[in-house]
N, C-alpha and C positions, 0 to 999 in steps of 0.2 A: 549287330547285322557282319556279316561279311565278304572279300571275294579273295581268293588265294595269290600270294604274289608270286607262287612259282607253279607251275603246271604240272609239279611231282607230287604223287596218296602221301609220301612222305609227312611222318606226325610234327604238330604246328604248336604252337600258343593260339589260340581265337578270342578276339577281342567279340564280345558281346555288347553292344552300347547301342544304342539312339542316338538320331544323328542331327533329332534337334537340340539339346541339353548339352551332351557327351563327347560332342566331337570335340574342341580342342584339346581338350587332356584324354583321348581317346587315341588321335595323333599322335601326338608329344611323345603317348606313351609307348606306343610301335613305333614308332622312329629311334628311340631311345634300344628298345628292344632289339631292333635290328639291326643298330652300331656296334648291339655286341655281340654280335654272331647270330642268331635267335631268327628259324622259322616263325614269322607268325603269318596267318591270318586276317585281315581285317576289309570292311568293306572302304573304301574311299571313294565309290563314286555310284553309291551308289546300285544293288546288283541288276543284273535284268536278263529279261530270255525264264526258264523256269526256277524262278526263285529257291523256294519248296527243296527241291535235288541238292540243289546248289549250298543250300543253311546245310540240308542233311550230310552234307558228305564233309560240308567243313566243322559239325560235330563227333558225326563217329570218328575222323581225320585227325583229333586234337588229342592231347596229353592231359590241357590245362585248359581251365575256361575262366578268363580276365572277363565277372561280369560285373558291367556301369551299370549300378542300381541308381536311378533319379527317377523324378513322375513318371515322364512320359516313357519310360522302360516297363515302366507297370502298365501302361497303357495299354502303349500300341500291341497290335494283334500279331506283328509278325516275331515284335523280342517273345513278347509270350511263347510265341510257338517255339522261338531257339531256345526259352529258360528253360519249358518243360523237355523240350526233344534229350536236351543237354542232363536234367535228374534222369531222362530213360534210359542213353545211353548208360549214365551211373559216372559221369564225369567228373573229375577234383574239380573245382570248383575255390576262383580265389574272387572274394563280393570288393568289391572298392564304388565308394558312398561315392556318391554325385547326388545329396540328397541335403534341401536348406538344415537348418540346424532345426532343430527337435521333432523333423518330419516321420510318418510311423507308416513303418512299408508294409505292403498286404498280407494276411498273414500266409498266403501262398509263400510269398519269397522270405517274408521271414523265415518259414516252415523249410524255406529251399535250403534257405542260408545259417539253420543251424547252426550255432557251436562253432562255429569256421570265425579267423580273425579276420574283422575288417581294415579295408584300409580306404586311409580318408585323407587326399590330396590337398583338403581345403586346412587342413595345419602343420604346419613345419613344414621344413622348407621343398620342391619338387627333388630334389638328387636324391634327399636322406630318406622321403617315403620310397624313393624307386628303387635304390639297395636293397631295403627294405623288402618292395613285395617281386626283389629278385632272389632275392634269401628264399625268399616261400617258393616262389614259381620253381627255382632248383631240387630244392627240398620234394617238392610233389614229383613232378614229373622225370629227373633228372636230367641235368647237364647232359650227359655223355647225348641223350637222346634227344634230343629241342639243338642243338648250338649246331649250328653249320656247317657246311669244310670250313677252317679261315685259312686264310692265307696266310703267309707264315711270317713272324715275326723280321721287321726293321732295330736293329740291333747298333743302337752308338752310329756307327759309316757307313751299313751294308743294309742291303733290303732287294728283298723278294720284288721288281717289279708286279700292279698291281692290272689283272687282267693281263700279264704275259707272265705265263708261272715258273718260264727257263729264263728269267730275267730280273738279274739283279745289280743291285745299285750300288756306287763305295763312293763316299764320300769325303775329300782331303784324305790329312794322311800323318804323316810321321813331322813335326813342328805345326805352321799353322802349313793349311795350305786353305787353293780355295776351289782346288779340281773337282771334276765330278768323274765317273765314267761307268762304262753298263757292260756288265759281261752274261751273254748264252753261253746255258749250262749246255745249251747240246750241238751247239757249233763250236765254243769254247775258245769265242770270239771279245775281245775287245772292242766297246766306243763312247765316242766323246759325247759327253754330255753338257746343257751349260754350266758355267762356272758359279759359286753363289756368290753374292754377295762381299760378306765379307772372308777376312785366312779366320778359322778356327781352329785353336789346336784345343783336344781333347773335349767336342760337344759332344751331344746325343741326340738323336731324332727316335724318332717313330712314324708311321707310316699309315695314314687316317684315311682311311676311302679315296684311295688314290690319290695323296695331298702328300708329298713330304714334309712336314717339318720339323728344322735343323735347327736346338734352341743350345742359347750358352757354349761354354768356351772360355777362351784367351783368347789374348793376342800375343800372349806366349808366354817361355817358361815363369816367368813373374805377375805378369799378368798383363796390362789390365785384365781384369776377368769381365765378362759380359751377364745380361738377364736377355739378351735381344732374342725375338726367334722371325726364323725367315722360314718360305714356305712354297715347294715347286708343285704347280700344282700340274700335274700327268695327263691330269681332263683335256686340258687344253692344247690344243693341237701344233704350237709351237709355245713349251711353257717355256718361262723365266721364274726366278726366283724371284717372291716380292718380301719384301719387307718391311710392310704393314701389316702389322698381326701386332699384340697387347707384350706385352714382356712381358717374363716370367718375376712373383715374387722377390723374387734371391739372385743375386748371382751367383752360379756355377762353374764351378772346369772340373773335370774328374770322378763326373757324377753318376746314374743313371734312365733310360726313360722307360715304359713299357704303356702299351692300350689294356685295358679294362673296362667290361661294361659301356662302349664308347667314349669311356674321358681319356684324356692323357694325362700321364704321372710319372711326375719325376721326383726322385730322392737321394738325399746326399751328394756326397764334391764337399768342394772345396769355395771357398771363399777369397777376397781381397783382405781379410779384417786380420789375417791372423802371418807370422811366420809360416816358413815350409818346416821348418824343424823344429817345429814343436805343434802341439795341441790342437792350436789356436786355430781358428779359421774351420776347421774341420766337423763338415755339417751333418745331421743324422733328423737337418729339415726337408719333410715332405710339402708337394700340392699338384693338384688337379687341374687341371684346363677342360672345359666344358668350349667343344671347337662352334657348335651350334650358338652357343651365349657369346662365345669369346670373349672370356674374364676365365682366371686361374684362383685357385682359394685353398690355403691351407689345411693340410689334413694332420695329424698328431703325426710328432717327430715321430720315428724310428727310439728302438729301445737302446741303439749305438752310433752314435758316430760313424758312418763311413765316405770311406775316397774310394775309386778305382773300385768300386762294387761293380756285381750286374746282378739286372731288374726283372722278373721275366712276371702274365697273371698265366694262373690255369687254376679251373675249376670255378670263375668266382675269384679268387685272392691273385693278391698279390705278394712276389716271393722278392725278397735282398742277401743277396747272396756277398759272404766274404765280402770282401774290399779292405781295408787301413785303420783301424779304429785309434789306439793310442801309440804310432811309429811301426807296428806291428800288424804285420800283414792275421786276418783271423779265418778262422772256420765258419764261424756263428752264418745262421743264417733264422730268420722270418718268413712269417707272414704280418700280409694285413691286410682283413677282412671289412667290407668295405658297410658292409651291415651296421657292427656295430662300434666304427672305428676304432679300431684297440690293434697292435704289433704285439703279435704273440709267437717267443723262440721255438725253432724248429730246431731236428738231429742237428749237428751240427759235420759239414764236410769233414772227409776221414783226413784231408788235405787244408790247411793255411791256405786259402790264395787270395791275390788282389793283382786288380788286371785283367783276371779273366773274362771270358763272357758265358753264352748262356743260352740255348733255348729247351725249346719241347715240345718235345714229338711223342705221339701215343700217349699223354697225359703221366710222360715225365720229365724231370726236369735234369737237363746238360748242364756238367756246371767242367770250362769246356779252358784247361791251359790258363792261365798266370802265372802269378811271383811267390815266395816266401825265400823273405834273406835276398841271397842272392841269384840262390836259383829258381831260373824258367820251367816253366813245366809243360812236359808232353801228356799226363796224364789225364785221362777225361772219368769222372763220375756220375751216374745216375742219381733222382730220386723220383721214390719210388711214394708219387700221394698215399693209399694208403694204408701203409706198412707203415710209413714217415723215416724208414733204411737210407742211407744211402750204398751204393756199390762202386764196387772197380767196375769198368770197361777199356776195352781196349783204347792208350795212347792211340794221338798222333803221332804223325813221321818226323816232325821236329816239334822239337820248344818254342812255344807263343806268349809271351805278354802286352798288352795292350791289340790281340788279335778282335774279329766280327765274326758273327757267326752268322745262317740263317737256317730256313727248314727248304728244300726245293725238292717235290717228289721222291719223299720220303729220307731223304735225301740229309745229312748235316753233309754243310759246307764252310768251311772258317779259310778265310783273308787274312794274312799280314799278321800285325805282332813280329 
């Protein structure tokens, strides 16, 4: 049973469960879906007032109903009403088993969920099951109709400040710097923010729920390289960088990061195990960080080693663009599907690019600037997710290698390089 997380009547994912035996799992899935940018309707405080009216509104405005099947769900009067109304309104159902082994569902619920794929979180890892569940939700409801309006991407050294959509954070810069500044896109004014705890050359960063995670980098051109992480919590009245976070599994410099489904993904780059003049030390490895569990996990390697790459997420997939593989700039691109844990190539970009930056705007991926050989690019191209094609768009005013970009108010902002 549910109460809306917002007062908006827009479509949502509804979680239908019994408080007494499914609370922990239902709340955990709710939190992960919310972190991934979805509108979710759930009752966390047990509904008050006219519960039948609220229940009806919840079902009516649902794109898909996650039905947590448990012994108490079968016998609860309100859950019976909720599931019956779901069937009467012909809503899509995703059944989640919260049942003891060998438990036989009632005939009513078996008929209601006949032919549907069940998700059993009692078997396998939570992350694997959640990614499979997310894929099912997207295939049923359509990601365009269930995602909230997203805050924009924090790319490498730049970010839209969460909750303040007209402000952008710029972190570090040429060489190894600790300074952080904030740019207001309305007033065109810069202001200082707290310095990072250590100077980092070529780190990467993401914005997770108003918390800026700054990862990796190097002390200098030749290292040493870092796997450490520090965080600036913009929820605090007087934010300061905190280094008390778990380190990445691998030291990385010249890598990229992105958010997907409430997890932080890092990929590629190089470490200090090889020479800068050959392919040793270049990385194809990737890892993900669960901020709630404070845990890093390895995922499947990309198909190519990539340094100076760009990484973005769109429609539930992770996209790795360009970079340097075997001492040469590449135009190849590949995407990672967390539901099956596989990287697959997509159409290559029209131009070889390393040191590029990338953003997502209106469900299109923009590859911006970069370099190939001795030539820096001002050119920009965009990727159409539906047709798997790249299209040239107007170039920037200046050539930029190593710049950073984000989107604010449907405008692409590019800094530095």
